[in-house]
mmCIF file as gemmi writes it, N, C-alpha and C atoms, coordinates in Angstrom:
data_model
loop_
_atom_site.group_PDB
_atom_site.id
_atom_site.type_symbol
_atom_site.label_atom_id
_atom_site.label_alt_id
_atom_site.label_comp_id
_atom_site.label_asym_id
_atom_site.label_entity_id
_atom_site.label_seq_id
_atom_site.pdbx_PDB_ins_code
_atom_site.Cartn_x
_atom_site.Cartn_y
_atom_site.Cartn_z
_atom_site.occupancy
_atom_site.B_iso_or_equiv
_atom_site.pdbx_formal_charge
_atom_site.auth_seq_id
_atom_site.auth_asym_id
_atom_site.pdbx_PDB_model_num
ATOM 1 N N . MET Axp A 1 ? 8.497 9.799 -13.734 1 0 ? 1 A 1
ATOM 2 C CA . MET Axp A 1 ? 7.336 9.488 -12.915 1 0 ? 1 A 1
ATOM 3 C C . MET Axp A 1 ? 7.463 10.199 -11.561 1 0 ? 1 A 1
ATOM 4 N N . ARG Axp A 2 ? 6.385 10.77 -11.107 1 0 ? 2 A 1
ATOM 5 C CA . ARG Axp A 2 ? 6.373 11.539 -9.861 1 0 ? 2 A 1
ATOM 6 C C . ARG Axp A 2 ? 6.471 10.623 -8.647 1 0 ? 2 A 1
ATOM 7 N N . LYS Axp A 3 ? 7.292 11.043 -7.674 1 0 ? 3 A 1
ATOM 8 C CA . LYS Axp A 3 ? 7.438 10.29 -6.425 1 0 ? 3 A 1
ATOM 9 C C . LYS Axp A 3 ? 6.225 10.51 -5.534 1 0 ? 3 A 1
ATOM 10 N N . THR Axp A 4 ? 5.982 9.564 -4.637 1 0 ? 4 A 1
ATOM 11 C CA . THR Axp A 4 ? 4.892 9.715 -3.674 1 0 ? 4 A 1
ATOM 12 C C . THR Axp A 4 ? 5.299 10.69 -2.576 1 0 ? 4 A 1
ATOM 13 N N . LEU Axp A 5 ? 4.321 11.138 -1.813 1 0 ? 5 A 1
ATOM 14 C CA . LEU Axp A 5 ? 4.619 12.02 -0.682 1 0 ? 5 A 1
ATOM 15 C C . LEU Axp A 5 ? 5.506 11.304 0.331 1 0 ? 5 A 1
ATOM 16 N N . LEU Axp A 6 ? 5.305 10.013 0.502 1 0 ? 6 A 1
ATOM 17 C CA . LEU Axp A 6 ? 6.143 9.251 1.43 1 0 ? 6 A 1
ATOM 18 C C . LEU Axp A 6 ? 7.602 9.284 0.992 1 0 ? 6 A 1
ATOM 19 N N . ASP Axp A 7 ? 7.849 9.148 -0.287 1 0 ? 7 A 1
ATOM 20 C CA . ASP Axp A 7 ? 9.221 9.193 -0.81 1 0 ? 7 A 1
ATOM 21 C C . ASP Axp A 7 ? 9.848 10.569 -0.652 1 0 ? 7 A 1
ATOM 22 N N . ARG Axp A 8 ? 8.997 11.598 -0.588 1 0 ? 8 A 1
ATOM 23 C CA . ARG Axp A 8 ? 9.498 12.969 -0.513 1 0 ? 8 A 1
ATOM 24 C C . ARG Axp A 8 ? 9.445 13.567 0.891 1 0 ? 8 A 1
ATOM 25 N N . LEU Axp A 9 ? 9.15 12.752 1.898 1 0 ? 9 A 1
ATOM 26 C CA . LEU Axp A 9 ? 9.188 13.251 3.279 1 0 ? 9 A 1
ATOM 27 C C . LEU Axp A 9 ? 10.579 13.769 3.593 1 0 ? 9 A 1
ATOM 28 N N . THR Axp A 10 ? 10.654 14.894 4.268 1 0 ? 10 A 1
ATOM 29 C CA . THR Axp A 10 ? 11.963 15.388 4.678 1 0 ? 10 A 1
ATOM 30 C C . THR Axp A 10 ? 12.512 14.475 5.766 1 0 ? 10 A 1
ATOM 31 N N . PRO Axp A 11 ? 13.824 14.424 5.923 1 0 ? 11 A 1
ATOM 32 C CA . PRO Axp A 11 ? 14.41 13.577 6.973 1 0 ? 11 A 1
ATOM 33 C C . PRO Axp A 11 ? 13.872 13.896 8.37 1 0 ? 11 A 1
ATOM 34 N N . ALA Axp A 12 ? 13.679 15.177 8.664 1 0 ? 12 A 1
ATOM 35 C CA . ALA Axp A 12 ? 13.176 15.56 9.984 1 0 ? 12 A 1
ATOM 36 C C . ALA Axp A 12 ? 11.76 15.041 10.215 1 0 ? 12 A 1
ATOM 37 N N . ALA Axp A 13 ? 10.902 15.176 9.205 1 0 ? 13 A 1
ATOM 38 C CA . ALA Axp A 13 ? 9.515 14.704 9.326 1 0 ? 13 A 1
ATOM 39 C C . ALA Axp A 13 ? 9.478 13.183 9.426 1 0 ? 13 A 1
ATOM 40 N N . ARG Axp A 14 ? 10.287 12.511 8.638 1 0 ? 14 A 1
ATOM 41 C CA . ARG Axp A 14 ? 10.346 11.04 8.677 1 0 ? 14 A 1
ATOM 42 C C . ARG Axp A 14 ? 10.794 10.556 10.061 1 0 ? 14 A 1
ATOM 43 N N . GLU Axp A 15 ? 11.803 11.201 10.599 1 0 ? 15 A 1
ATOM 44 C CA . GLU Axp A 15 ? 12.306 10.828 11.926 1 0 ? 15 A 1
ATOM 45 C C . GLU Axp A 15 ? 11.226 11 12.991 1 0 ? 15 A 1
ATOM 46 N N . GLN Axp A 16 ? 10.513 12.103 12.939 1 0 ? 16 A 1
ATOM 47 C CA . GLN Axp A 16 ? 9.453 12.347 13.917 1 0 ? 16 A 1
ATOM 48 C C . GLN Axp A 16 ? 8.323 11.326 13.783 1 0 ? 16 A 1
ATOM 49 N N . LEU Axp A 17 ? 7.947 10.999 12.561 1 0 ? 17 A 1
ATOM 50 C CA . LEU Axp A 17 ? 6.899 9.986 12.365 1 0 ? 17 A 1
ATOM 51 C C . LEU Axp A 17 ? 7.335 8.639 12.926 1 0 ? 17 A 1
ATOM 52 N N . MET Axp A 18 ? 8.585 8.274 12.72 1 0 ? 18 A 1
ATOM 53 C CA . MET Axp A 18 ? 9.078 6.99 13.227 1 0 ? 18 A 1
ATOM 54 C C . MET Axp A 18 ? 9.102 6.977 14.762 1 0 ? 18 A 1
ATOM 55 N N . GLN Axp A 19 ? 9.409 8.105 15.369 1 0 ? 19 A 1
ATOM 56 C CA . GLN Axp A 19 ? 9.373 8.185 16.837 1 0 ? 19 A 1
ATOM 57 C C . GLN Axp A 19 ? 7.941 8.031 17.346 1 0 ? 19 A 1
ATOM 58 N N . GLU Axp A 20 ? 7.004 8.669 16.678 1 0 ? 20 A 1
ATOM 59 C CA . GLU Axp A 20 ? 5.602 8.588 17.088 1 0 ? 20 A 1
ATOM 60 C C . GLU Axp A 20 ? 5.023 7.196 16.827 1 0 ? 20 A 1
ATOM 61 N N . LYS Axp A 21 ? 5.572 6.487 15.862 1 0 ? 21 A 1
ATOM 62 C CA . LYS Axp A 21 ? 5.073 5.161 15.507 1 0 ? 21 A 1
ATOM 63 C C . LYS Axp A 21 ? 5.172 4.191 16.682 1 0 ? 21 A 1
ATOM 64 N N . SER Axp A 22 ? 6.181 4.357 17.528 1 0 ? 22 A 1
ATOM 65 C CA . SER Axp A 22 ? 6.315 3.461 18.682 1 0 ? 22 A 1
ATOM 66 C C . SER Axp A 22 ? 5.168 3.642 19.674 1 0 ? 22 A 1
ATOM 67 N N . LYS Axp A 23 ? 4.582 4.833 19.726 1 0 ? 23 A 1
ATOM 68 C CA . LYS Axp A 23 ? 3.469 5.093 20.646 1 0 ? 23 A 1
ATOM 69 C C . LYS Axp A 23 ? 2.103 4.921 19.985 1 0 ? 23 A 1
ATOM 70 N N . TYR Axp A 24 ? 2.025 5.282 18.716 1 0 ? 24 A 1
ATOM 71 C CA . TYR Axp A 24 ? 0.738 5.311 18.002 1 0 ? 24 A 1
ATOM 72 C C . TYR Axp A 24 ? 0.85 4.496 16.706 1 0 ? 24 A 1
ATOM 73 N N . THR Axp A 25 ? 1.171 3.232 16.833 1 0 ? 25 A 1
ATOM 74 C CA . THR Axp A 25 ? 1.472 2.38 15.683 1 0 ? 25 A 1
ATOM 75 C C . THR Axp A 25 ? 0.372 2.391 14.628 1 0 ? 25 A 1
ATOM 76 N N . PHE Axp A 26 ? -0.864 2.112 15.026 1 0 ? 26 A 1
ATOM 77 C CA . PHE Axp A 26 ? -1.968 2.012 14.072 1 0 ? 26 A 1
ATOM 78 C C . PHE Axp A 26 ? -2.157 3.321 13.305 1 0 ? 26 A 1
ATOM 79 N N . THR Axp A 27 ? -2.206 4.427 14.024 1 0 ? 27 A 1
ATOM 80 C CA . THR Axp A 27 ? -2.472 5.721 13.405 1 0 ? 27 A 1
ATOM 81 C C . THR Axp A 27 ? -1.335 6.147 12.489 1 0 ? 27 A 1
ATOM 82 N N . VAL Axp A 28 ? -0.107 5.992 12.95 1 0 ? 28 A 1
ATOM 83 C CA . VAL Axp A 28 ? 1.03 6.394 12.119 1 0 ? 28 A 1
ATOM 84 C C . VAL Axp A 28 ? 1.133 5.496 10.885 1 0 ? 28 A 1
ATOM 85 N N . ASN Axp A 29 ? 0.813 4.219 11.024 1 0 ? 29 A 1
ATOM 86 C CA . ASN Axp A 29 ? 0.793 3.349 9.845 1 0 ? 29 A 1
ATOM 87 C C . ASN Axp A 29 ? -0.233 3.835 8.834 1 0 ? 29 A 1
ATOM 88 N N . ASN Axp A 30 ? -1.374 4.326 9.308 1 0 ? 30 A 1
ATOM 89 C CA . ASN Axp A 30 ? -2.384 4.899 8.409 1 0 ? 30 A 1
ATOM 90 C C . ASN Axp A 30 ? -1.862 6.166 7.735 1 0 ? 30 A 1
ATOM 91 N N . VAL Axp A 31 ? -1.135 6.985 8.478 1 0 ? 31 A 1
ATOM 92 C CA . VAL Axp A 31 ? -0.529 8.191 7.909 1 0 ? 31 A 1
ATOM 93 C C . VAL Axp A 31 ? 0.459 7.8 6.811 1 0 ? 31 A 1
ATOM 94 N N . LEU Axp A 32 ? 1.305 6.826 7.098 1 0 ? 32 A 1
ATOM 95 C CA . LEU Axp A 32 ? 2.296 6.38 6.12 1 0 ? 32 A 1
ATOM 96 C C . LEU Axp A 32 ? 1.62 5.803 4.875 1 0 ? 32 A 1
ATOM 97 N N . LYS Axp A 33 ? 0.529 5.087 5.063 1 0 ? 33 A 1
ATOM 98 C CA . LYS Axp A 33 ? -0.227 4.541 3.931 1 0 ? 33 A 1
ATOM 99 C C . LYS Axp A 33 ? -0.805 5.671 3.08 1 0 ? 33 A 1
ATOM 100 N N . SER Axp A 34 ? -1.366 6.671 3.743 1 0 ? 34 A 1
ATOM 101 C CA . SER Axp A 34 ? -1.908 7.831 3.022 1 0 ? 34 A 1
ATOM 102 C C . SER Axp A 34 ? -0.825 8.506 2.193 1 0 ? 34 A 1
ATOM 103 N N . LEU Axp A 35 ? 0.35 8.671 2.784 1 0 ? 35 A 1
ATOM 104 C CA . LEU Axp A 35 ? 1.452 9.315 2.076 1 0 ? 35 A 1
ATOM 105 C C . LEU Axp A 35 ? 1.958 8.466 0.912 1 0 ? 35 A 1
ATOM 106 N N . SER Axp A 36 ? 1.919 7.153 1.087 1 0 ? 36 A 1
ATOM 107 C CA . SER Axp A 36 ? 2.389 6.28 0.003 1 0 ? 36 A 1
ATOM 108 C C . SER Axp A 36 ? 1.394 6.224 -1.156 1 0 ? 36 A 1
ATOM 109 N N . ASP Axp A 37 ? 0.134 6.524 -0.898 1 0 ? 37 A 1
ATOM 110 C CA . ASP Axp A 37 ? -0.891 6.508 -1.941 1 0 ? 37 A 1
ATOM 111 C C . ASP Axp A 37 ? -1.004 7.85 -2.678 1 0 ? 37 A 1
ATOM 112 N N . ALA Axp A 38 ? -0.434 8.905 -2.118 1 0 ? 38 A 1
ATOM 113 C CA . ALA Axp A 38 ? -0.612 10.253 -2.679 1 0 ? 38 A 1
ATOM 114 C C . ALA Axp A 38 ? 0.658 10.751 -3.356 1 0 ? 38 A 1
ATOM 115 N N . LYS Axp A 39 ? 0.461 11.453 -4.45 1 0 ? 39 A 1
ATOM 116 C CA . LYS Axp A 39 ? 1.595 12.069 -5.145 1 0 ? 39 A 1
ATOM 117 C C . LYS Axp A 39 ? 1.605 13.582 -4.969 1 0 ? 39 A 1
ATOM 118 N N . TYR Axp A 40 ? 0.462 14.139 -4.615 1 0 ? 40 A 1
ATOM 119 C CA . TYR Axp A 40 ? 0.319 15.575 -4.367 1 0 ? 40 A 1
ATOM 120 C C . TYR Axp A 40 ? -0.318 15.764 -2.998 1 0 ? 40 A 1
ATOM 121 N N . TRP Axp A 41 ? 0.02 16.855 -2.335 1 0 ? 41 A 1
ATOM 122 C CA . TRP Axp A 41 ? -0.584 17.161 -1.039 1 0 ? 41 A 1
ATOM 123 C C . TRP Axp A 41 ? -2.099 17.231 -1.184 1 0 ? 41 A 1
ATOM 124 N N . SER Axp A 42 ? -2.575 17.742 -2.297 1 0 ? 42 A 1
ATOM 125 C CA . SER Axp A 42 ? -4.017 17.891 -2.523 1 0 ? 42 A 1
ATOM 126 C C . SER Axp A 42 ? -4.727 16.544 -2.681 1 0 ? 42 A 1
ATOM 127 N N . ASP Axp A 43 ? -3.973 15.457 -2.83 1 0 ? 43 A 1
ATOM 128 C CA . ASP Axp A 43 ? -4.576 14.122 -2.873 1 0 ? 43 A 1
ATOM 129 C C . ASP Axp A 43 ? -5.04 13.666 -1.494 1 0 ? 43 A 1
ATOM 130 N N . LEU Axp A 44 ? -4.512 14.294 -0.446 1 0 ? 44 A 1
ATOM 131 C CA . LEU Axp A 44 ? -4.87 13.928 0.926 1 0 ? 44 A 1
ATOM 132 C C . LEU Axp A 44 ? -6.197 14.576 1.311 1 0 ? 44 A 1
ATOM 133 N N . THR Axp A 45 ? -6.957 13.874 2.153 1 0 ? 45 A 1
ATOM 134 C CA . THR Axp A 45 ? -8.137 14.516 2.744 1 0 ? 45 A 1
ATOM 135 C C . THR Axp A 45 ? -7.652 15.492 3.813 1 0 ? 45 A 1
ATOM 136 N N . ILE Axp A 46 ? -8.534 16.342 4.27 1 0 ? 46 A 1
ATOM 137 C CA . ILE Axp A 46 ? -8.164 17.294 5.33 1 0 ? 46 A 1
ATOM 138 C C . ILE Axp A 46 ? -7.737 16.527 6.585 1 0 ? 46 A 1
ATOM 139 N N . GLU Axp A 47 ? -8.451 15.465 6.899 1 0 ? 47 A 1
ATOM 140 C CA . GLU Axp A 47 ? -8.105 14.66 8.071 1 0 ? 47 A 1
ATOM 141 C C . GLU Axp A 47 ? -6.719 14.036 7.911 1 0 ? 47 A 1
ATOM 142 N N . GLN Axp A 48 ? -6.425 13.493 6.735 1 0 ? 48 A 1
ATOM 143 C CA . GLN Axp A 48 ? -5.113 12.89 6.502 1 0 ? 48 A 1
ATOM 144 C C . GLN Axp A 48 ? -4.003 13.94 6.6 1 0 ? 48 A 1
ATOM 145 N N . ALA Axp A 49 ? -4.223 15.101 5.999 1 0 ? 49 A 1
ATOM 146 C CA . ALA Axp A 49 ? -3.229 16.176 6.055 1 0 ? 49 A 1
ATOM 147 C C . ALA Axp A 49 ? -3 16.609 7.499 1 0 ? 49 A 1
ATOM 148 N N . ASN Axp A 50 ? -4.077 16.737 8.257 1 0 ? 50 A 1
ATOM 149 C CA . ASN Axp A 50 ? -3.959 17.12 9.654 1 0 ? 50 A 1
ATOM 150 C C . ASN Axp A 50 ? -3.141 16.095 10.438 1 0 ? 50 A 1
ATOM 151 N N . ARG Axp A 51 ? -3.374 14.832 10.176 1 0 ? 51 A 1
ATOM 152 C CA . ARG Axp A 51 ? -2.623 13.784 10.885 1 0 ? 51 A 1
ATOM 153 C C . ARG Axp A 51 ? -1.152 13.77 10.492 1 0 ? 51 A 1
ATOM 154 N N . VAL Axp A 52 ? -0.865 14.04 9.232 1 0 ? 52 A 1
ATOM 155 C CA . VAL Axp A 52 ? 0.543 14.145 8.819 1 0 ? 52 A 1
ATOM 156 C C . VAL Axp A 52 ? 1.216 15.249 9.623 1 0 ? 52 A 1
ATOM 157 N N . LEU Axp A 53 ? 0.565 16.392 9.702 1 0 ? 53 A 1
ATOM 158 C CA . LEU Axp A 53 ? 1.125 17.522 10.442 1 0 ? 53 A 1
ATOM 159 C C . LEU Axp A 53 ? 1.241 17.222 11.931 1 0 ? 53 A 1
ATOM 160 N N . LEU Axp A 54 ? 0.234 16.587 12.485 1 0 ? 54 A 1
ATOM 161 C CA . LEU Axp A 54 ? 0.227 16.275 13.915 1 0 ? 54 A 1
ATOM 162 C C . LEU Axp A 54 ? 1.32 15.277 14.287 1 0 ? 54 A 1
ATOM 163 N N . TYR Axp A 55 ? 1.371 14.151 13.591 1 0 ? 55 A 1
ATOM 164 C CA . TYR Axp A 55 ? 2.291 13.085 13.974 1 0 ? 55 A 1
ATOM 165 C C . TYR Axp A 55 ? 3.717 13.289 13.462 1 0 ? 55 A 1
ATOM 166 N N . SER Axp A 56 ? 3.929 14.259 12.585 1 0 ? 56 A 1
ATOM 167 C CA . SER Axp A 56 ? 5.299 14.58 12.2 1 0 ? 56 A 1
ATOM 168 C C . SER Axp A 56 ? 5.889 15.617 13.157 1 0 ? 56 A 1
ATOM 169 N N . ASN Axp A 57 ? 5.071 16.051 14.131 1 0 ? 57 A 1
ATOM 170 C CA . ASN Axp A 57 ? 5.503 17.073 15.088 1 0 ? 57 A 1
ATOM 171 C C . ASN Axp A 57 ? 6.112 18.268 14.363 1 0 ? 57 A 1
ATOM 172 N N . CYS Axp A 58 ? 5.421 18.721 13.343 1 0 ? 58 A 1
ATOM 173 C CA . CYS Axp A 58 ? 5.939 19.751 12.456 1 0 ? 58 A 1
ATOM 174 C C . CYS Axp A 58 ? 6.295 21.048 13.174 1 0 ? 58 A 1
ATOM 175 N N . ASP Axp A 59 ? 5.646 21.333 14.286 1 0 ? 59 A 1
ATOM 176 C CA . ASP Axp A 59 ? 5.961 22.568 14.996 1 0 ? 59 A 1
ATOM 177 C C . ASP Axp A 59 ? 7.377 22.546 15.567 1 0 ? 59 A 1
ATOM 178 N N . MET Axp A 60 ? 7.971 21.363 15.691 1 0 ? 60 A 1
ATOM 179 C CA . MET Axp A 60 ? 9.35 21.272 16.178 1 0 ? 60 A 1
ATOM 180 C C . MET Axp A 60 ? 10.33 21.894 15.194 1 0 ? 60 A 1
ATOM 181 N N . PHE Axp A 61 ? 9.982 21.928 13.906 1 0 ? 61 A 1
ATOM 182 C CA . PHE Axp A 61 ? 10.874 22.552 12.929 1 0 ? 61 A 1
ATOM 183 C C . PHE Axp A 61 ? 10.23 23.742 12.241 1 0 ? 61 A 1
ATOM 184 N N . GLY Axp A 62 ? 9.369 24.442 12.987 1 0 ? 62 A 1
ATOM 185 C CA . GLY Axp A 62 ? 8.888 25.747 12.572 1 0 ? 62 A 1
ATOM 186 C C . GLY Axp A 62 ? 7.652 25.806 11.704 1 0 ? 62 A 1
ATOM 187 N N . VAL Axp A 63 ? 6.928 24.71 11.57 1 0 ? 63 A 1
ATOM 188 C CA . VAL Axp A 63 ? 5.723 24.706 10.741 1 0 ? 63 A 1
ATOM 189 C C . VAL Axp A 63 ? 4.506 24.872 11.647 1 0 ? 63 A 1
ATOM 190 N N . ASP Axp A 64 ? 3.688 25.866 11.354 1 0 ? 64 A 1
ATOM 191 C CA . ASP Axp A 64 ? 2.46 26.081 12.121 1 0 ? 64 A 1
ATOM 192 C C . ASP Axp A 64 ? 1.338 25.294 11.469 1 0 ? 64 A 1
ATOM 193 N N . ARG Axp A 65 ? 0.969 24.175 12.071 1 0 ? 65 A 1
ATOM 194 C CA . ARG Axp A 65 ? -0.028 23.296 11.455 1 0 ? 65 A 1
ATOM 195 C C . ARG Axp A 65 ? -1.442 23.837 11.545 1 0 ? 65 A 1
ATOM 196 N N . TYR Axp A 66 ? -1.635 24.91 12.267 1 0 ? 66 A 1
ATOM 197 C CA . TYR Axp A 66 ? -2.972 25.459 12.433 1 0 ? 66 A 1
ATOM 198 C C . TYR Axp A 66 ? -3.317 26.533 11.412 1 0 ? 66 A 1
ATOM 199 N N . THR Axp A 67 ? -2.458 26.769 10.446 1 0 ? 67 A 1
ATOM 200 C CA . THR Axp A 67 ? -2.792 27.766 9.429 1 0 ? 67 A 1
ATOM 201 C C . THR Axp A 67 ? -3.496 27.093 8.25 1 0 ? 67 A 1
ATOM 202 N N . TYR Axp A 68 ? -4.368 27.828 7.63 1 0 ? 68 A 1
ATOM 203 C CA . TYR Axp A 68 ? -5.098 27.339 6.461 1 0 ? 68 A 1
ATOM 204 C C . TYR Axp A 68 ? -4.113 26.946 5.359 1 0 ? 68 A 1
ATOM 205 N N . ARG Axp A 69 ? -3.142 27.786 5.141 1 0 ? 69 A 1
ATOM 206 C CA . ARG Axp A 69 ? -2.172 27.565 4.058 1 0 ? 69 A 1
ATOM 207 C C . ARG Axp A 69 ? -1.421 26.242 4.251 1 0 ? 69 A 1
ATOM 208 N N . THR Axp A 70 ? -0.953 25.971 5.458 1 0 ? 70 A 1
ATOM 209 C CA . THR Axp A 70 ? -0.22 24.734 5.72 1 0 ? 70 A 1
ATOM 210 C C . THR Axp A 70 ? -1.121 23.525 5.537 1 0 ? 70 A 1
ATOM 211 N N . LEU Axp A 71 ? -2.31 23.584 6.056 1 0 ? 71 A 1
ATOM 212 C CA . LEU Axp A 71 ? -3.23 22.454 5.95 1 0 ? 71 A 1
ATOM 213 C C . LEU Axp A 71 ? -3.621 22.184 4.5 1 0 ? 71 A 1
ATOM 214 N N . MET Axp A 72 ? -3.868 23.225 3.738 1 0 ? 72 A 1
ATOM 215 C CA . MET Axp A 72 ? -4.342 23.047 2.375 1 0 ? 72 A 1
ATOM 216 C C . MET Axp A 72 ? -3.228 22.788 1.356 1 0 ? 72 A 1
ATOM 217 N N . TYR Axp A 73 ? -2.049 23.359 1.594 1 0 ? 73 A 1
ATOM 218 C CA . TYR Axp A 73 ? -0.995 23.291 0.572 1 0 ? 73 A 1
ATOM 219 C C . TYR Axp A 73 ? 0.28 22.598 1.034 1 0 ? 73 A 1
ATOM 220 N N . GLY Axp A 74 ? 0.355 22.19 2.293 1 0 ? 74 A 1
ATOM 221 C CA . GLY Axp A 74 ? 1.552 21.534 2.788 1 0 ? 74 A 1
ATOM 222 C C . GLY Axp A 74 ? 2.665 22.527 3.059 1 0 ? 74 A 1
ATOM 223 N N . ASP Axp A 75 ? 3.837 22.008 3.321 1 0 ? 75 A 1
ATOM 224 C CA . ASP Axp A 75 ? 4.989 22.842 3.64 1 0 ? 75 A 1
ATOM 225 C C . ASP Axp A 75 ? 6.249 22.107 3.211 1 0 ? 75 A 1
ATOM 226 N N . ASP Axp A 76 ? 7.189 22.837 2.641 1 0 ? 76 A 1
ATOM 227 C CA . ASP Axp A 76 ? 8.401 22.192 2.149 1 0 ? 76 A 1
ATOM 228 C C . ASP Axp A 76 ? 9.351 21.743 3.259 1 0 ? 76 A 1
ATOM 229 N N . ARG Axp A 77 ? 9.016 22.048 4.501 1 0 ? 77 A 1
ATOM 230 C CA . ARG Axp A 77 ? 9.797 21.516 5.624 1 0 ? 77 A 1
ATOM 231 C C . ARG Axp A 77 ? 9.303 20.14 6.046 1 0 ? 77 A 1
ATOM 232 N N . ILE Axp A 78 ? 8.202 19.683 5.434 1 0 ? 78 A 1
ATOM 233 C CA . ILE Axp A 78 ? 7.655 18.352 5.698 1 0 ? 78 A 1
ATOM 234 C C . ILE Axp A 78 ? 7.784 17.48 4.453 1 0 ? 78 A 1
ATOM 235 N N . ILE Axp A 79 ? 7.381 18.017 3.318 1 0 ? 79 A 1
ATOM 236 C CA . ILE Axp A 79 ? 7.43 17.295 2.042 1 0 ? 79 A 1
ATOM 237 C C . ILE Axp A 79 ? 8.305 18.089 1.07 1 0 ? 79 A 1
ATOM 238 N N . GLU Axp A 80 ? 9.301 17.423 0.529 1 0 ? 80 A 1
ATOM 239 C CA . GLU Axp A 80 ? 10.158 18.102 -0.441 1 0 ? 80 A 1
ATOM 240 C C . GLU Axp A 80 ? 9.392 18.3 -1.748 1 0 ? 80 A 1
ATOM 241 N N . PRO Axp A 81 ? 9.344 19.522 -2.258 1 0 ? 81 A 1
ATOM 242 C CA . PRO Axp A 81 ? 8.629 19.784 -3.514 1 0 ? 81 A 1
ATOM 243 C C . PRO Axp A 81 ? 9.266 19.048 -4.694 1 0 ? 81 A 1
ATOM 244 N N . GLU Axp A 82 ? 8.461 18.714 -5.645 1 0 ? 82 A 1
ATOM 245 C CA . GLU Axp A 82 ? 8.941 18.147 -6.902 1 0 ? 82 A 1
ATOM 246 C C . GLU Axp A 82 ? 8.395 19.051 -8 1 0 ? 82 A 1
ATOM 247 N N . ASN Axp A 83 ? 9.279 19.644 -8.78 1 0 ? 83 A 1
ATOM 248 C CA . ASN Axp A 83 ? 8.883 20.632 -9.792 1 0 ? 83 A 1
ATOM 249 C C . ASN Axp A 83 ? 8.125 21.791 -9.152 1 0 ? 83 A 1
ATOM 250 N N . ASP Axp A 84 ? 8.582 22.206 -7.986 1 0 ? 84 A 1
ATOM 251 C CA . ASP Axp A 84 ? 7.998 23.323 -7.221 1 0 ? 84 A 1
ATOM 252 C C . ASP Axp A 84 ? 6.589 23.085 -6.718 1 0 ? 84 A 1
ATOM 253 N N . ILE Axp A 85 ? 6.134 21.837 -6.704 1 0 ? 85 A 1
ATOM 254 C CA . ILE Axp A 85 ? 4.787 21.521 -6.227 1 0 ? 85 A 1
ATOM 255 C C . ILE Axp A 85 ? 4.88 20.476 -5.128 1 0 ? 85 A 1
ATOM 256 N N . ILE Axp A 86 ? 4.182 20.739 -4.017 1 0 ? 86 A 1
ATOM 257 C CA . ILE Axp A 86 ? 4.11 19.753 -2.94 1 0 ? 86 A 1
ATOM 258 C C . ILE Axp A 86 ? 2.941 18.877 -3.224 1 0 ? 86 A 1
């Protein structure tokens, strides 16, 4: 059975989300809920994907959240691929 995106968050992304949760509890909880409901990056809406990228502070570990490719397909520095698919 395929893991959820929340289960496949990289340690760096998870740590950043938890840090942001202290400041933006409601929003980060919504991000975490979205990740727990999705098994593929494509299951997320554009808004949800954008918030994952924003609140994980992905640019801290080299992910450019403003590219079409990152927004549409995710990045393995945020979500660990399963069977080569994010």
